[in-house]
C-alpha positions as CSV (number, residue, x, y, z in Angstrom):
1,X,32.5,25.9,24.2
2,X,33.6,28.9,22.2
3,X,36.0,28.3,19.0
4,X,38.4,30.7,17.9
5,X,39.8,30.0,14.4
6,X,43.3,31.3,14.1
7,X,45.2,31.7,10.3
8,X,48.8,32.3,10.2
9,X,49.9,33.5,6.6
10,X,53.6,34.8,7.3
11,X,56.0,32.7,5.0
12,X,58.1,32.5,8.3
13,X,55.4,30.8,10.2
14,X,55.5,31.1,13.8
15,X,58.6,33.2,13.4
16,X,56.8,36.1,11.5
17,X,55.8,39.3,13.5
18,X,52.2,38.7,12.1
19,X,51.9,35.1,13.4
20,X,53.8,36.2,16.7
21,X,51.1,38.9,17.5
22,X,48.5,36.5,16.5
23,X,49.7,34.0,18.8
24,X,49.6,36.5,21.4
25,X,46.1,37.0,20.7
26,X,45.4,33.3,20.9
27,X,47.0,33.4,24.5
28,X,44.8,36.5,25.8
29,X,41.7,34.9,24.1
30,X,42.5,31.7,26.2
31,X,42.7,33.4,29.3
32,X,39.3,34.8,28.6
33,X,38.0,31.5,27.5
34,X,39.8,28.7,29.4
35,X,37.4,26.0,27.9
36,X,37.8,27.4,24.6
37,X,39.2,25.4,21.5
38,X,41.5,27.1,18.9
39,X,41.8,25.6,15.5
40,X,44.8,26.8,13.7
41,X,45.5,27.0,10.0
42,X,49.5,27.9,9.3
43,X,49.4,28.7,5.6
44,X,53.4,28.3,5.5
45,X,53.4,24.7,7.0
46,X,50.4,23.6,5.3
47,X,49.7,26.0,2.2
48,X,46.5,25.8,0.3
49,X,46.4,25.1,-3.5
50,X,46.2,28.1,-5.6
51,X,43.1,28.5,-7.6
52,X,43.4,26.9,-11.1
53,X,41.0,25.7,-13.9
54,X,40.3,22.2,-12.4
55,X,39.1,23.7,-8.9
56,X,36.8,26.3,-10.9
57,X,35.5,23.3,-12.5
58,X,35.1,21.4,-9.8
59,X,33.4,24.1,-7.8
60,X,30.9,24.5,-10.6
61,X,29.9,20.8,-11.4
62,X,27.1,19.5,-9.6
63,X,27.8,17.0,-6.7
64,X,26.1,14.0,-8.3
65,X,28.4,14.5,-11.4
66,X,31.7,14.9,-9.8
67,X,34.5,12.8,-10.7
68,X,36.3,11.2,-7.6
69,X,39.1,14.0,-8.2
70,X,36.8,16.8,-8.2
71,X,35.1,15.8,-4.9
72,X,38.6,15.6,-3.4
73,X,39.2,19.2,-4.3
74,X,35.8,20.4,-3.1
75,X,36.3,18.6,0.1
76,X,39.4,20.7,1.1
77,X,36.9,23.7,0.3
78,X,34.2,22.4,2.4
79,X,36.4,21.8,5.5
80,X,37.7,25.3,5.4
81,X,34.3,26.8,5.1
82,X,33.2,24.4,7.8
83,X,36.1,26.0,10.0
84,X,34.9,29.5,9.5
85,X,31.3,28.8,10.0
86,X,31.6,27.0,13.3
87,X,34.2,29.4,14.8
88,X,32.7,32.0,17.1
89,X,35.7,34.5,16.4
90,X,38.6,34.4,14.1
91,X,42.2,36.0,14.2
92,X,44.3,36.3,11.0
93,X,47.9,37.2,11.1
94,X,48.5,39.4,8.1
95,X,51.9,40.8,6.8
96,X,52.1,43.1,4.1
97,X,53.9,41.9,0.9
98,X,54.6,44.1,-1.9
99,X,51.4,46.0,-1.2
100,X,49.3,43.0,-0.7
101,X,48.5,40.2,1.4
102,X,50.5,36.9,1.0
103,X,49.3,34.9,-2.0
104,X,48.9,31.8,0.2
105,X,46.3,33.9,2.2
106,X,44.6,34.6,-1.2
107,X,44.5,31.0,-2.0
108,X,43.0,30.4,1.3
109,X,40.1,33.2,0.5
110,X,39.6,31.3,-2.9
111,X,38.7,28.4,-1.4
112,X,35.8,30.0,0.9
113,X,34.4,32.2,-2.0
114,X,31.9,29.6,-3.4
115,X,28.8,30.6,-5.0
116,X,25.7,28.9,-3.4
117,X,27.4,28.1,-0.6
118,X,29.0,31.1,1.3
119,X,27.3,33.9,-1.2
120,X,24.8,34.1,-3.8
121,X,23.7,36.3,-6.5
122,X,20.5,38.3,-6.6
123,X,18.8,40.8,-8.9
124,X,19.8,43.6,-6.4
125,X,23.5,42.2,-5.9
126,X,25.2,39.6,-4.2
127,X,24.2,38.6,-0.8
128,X,26.6,36.7,1.8
129,X,25.4,33.6,3.4
130,X,27.4,33.4,6.3
131,X,26.6,34.4,9.8
132,X,28.1,37.5,11.2
133,X,31.0,37.0,13.9
134,X,34.3,39.1,14.9
135,X,37.0,38.7,12.5
136,X,40.3,40.3,14.1
137,X,43.0,41.1,11.3
138,X,46.7,41.6,12.6
139,X,48.3,43.5,10.0
140,X,52.2,43.9,10.6
141,X,54.0,45.9,8.5
142,X,57.8,47.0,7.6
143,X,57.0,50.7,7.1
144,X,53.8,53.0,7.5
145,X,50.6,52.5,5.3
146,X,47.6,52.8,7.2
147,X,45.4,55.4,6.1
148,X,47.4,55.9,3.1
149,X,47.0,54.7,-0.8
150,X,49.7,52.1,-0.1
151,X,47.4,50.2,2.2
152,X,45.7,47.9,-0.3
153,X,45.0,45.2,2.2
154,X,42.5,47.1,4.2
155,X,39.7,47.6,1.8
156,X,40.2,44.3,0.4
157,X,40.0,42.4,3.4
158,X,36.7,44.3,4.5
159,X,35.4,43.9,0.9
160,X,35.9,40.0,0.9
161,X,34.5,39.3,4.5
162,X,31.5,41.5,3.7
163,X,30.8,39.8,0.3
164,X,30.6,36.4,2.5
165,X,28.0,38.1,5.0
166,X,30.8,39.1,7.8
167,X,30.7,42.7,9.0
168,X,32.2,42.8,12.5
169,X,35.9,43.6,11.3
170,X,38.7,44.7,13.5
171,X,42.3,45.8,12.8
172,X,45.2,45.9,14.9
173,X,48.2,47.5,12.8
174,X,51.6,47.1,13.9
175,X,53.7,49.2,11.6
176,X,57.3,50.2,11.2
177,X,58.6,47.3,12.1
178,X,61.4,47.6,10.0
179,X,62.6,51.1,11.7
180,X,64.4,50.5,14.8
181,X,63.2,53.9,16.5
182,X,59.3,52.9,15.8
183,X,59.2,48.9,16.4
184,X,59.3,48.9,19.9
185,X,56.4,51.1,20.5
186,X,54.6,49.8,17.6
187,X,54.7,46.6,19.1
188,X,53.7,47.6,22.5
189,X,50.9,49.4,21.2
190,X,49.8,46.5,18.9
191,X,49.9,43.9,22.0
192,X,47.7,46.5,24.2
193,X,45.1,46.4,21.4
194,X,45.3,42.6,21.1
195,X,44.7,42.1,25.0
196,X,41.7,44.3,24.7
197,X,40.3,42.8,21.8
198,X,40.9,39.2,23.0
199,X,39.1,40.0,26.0
200,X,36.0,41.5,24.4
């Protein structure tokens, strides 16, 4: 049985454009994998705590020396990492907020990046420890940013997942969503790409 991990990061939850398109990806994926399993993380409904000193200290404390509070912190990270490891494919809905990813998505990423768990440092540089798998980013933007300096998301997202060892990355852009003359065509094009990507 195949497993799809769905991460939605819009502050509007299911009402956000990125979440709506991400949900459509899931629908198409299930049509191709009728016996498949979907694990959903909605970061608006269930936000991940932002990184702080207690979290960092818990990550770097050996398991046998952790306090109960530290182990509770690590348990969340372990759960999120296990969801990613056990997934056969991933779809992430990403709106563009102030030229970056939502802070809740960054908080989620901070729980995934664990030295000695999801990556390691070597004499020749960092090495990702996760197995490669397809990760689909559905990027919803009010304006047009793809290929421009204002698109800080694409390079960041690719760099982060490459750092963990995941290189099979696909982007589906829905741009100009705040521009009436562009919105309908952009959504139509994105939905076509979603259907193709989910069926692959």
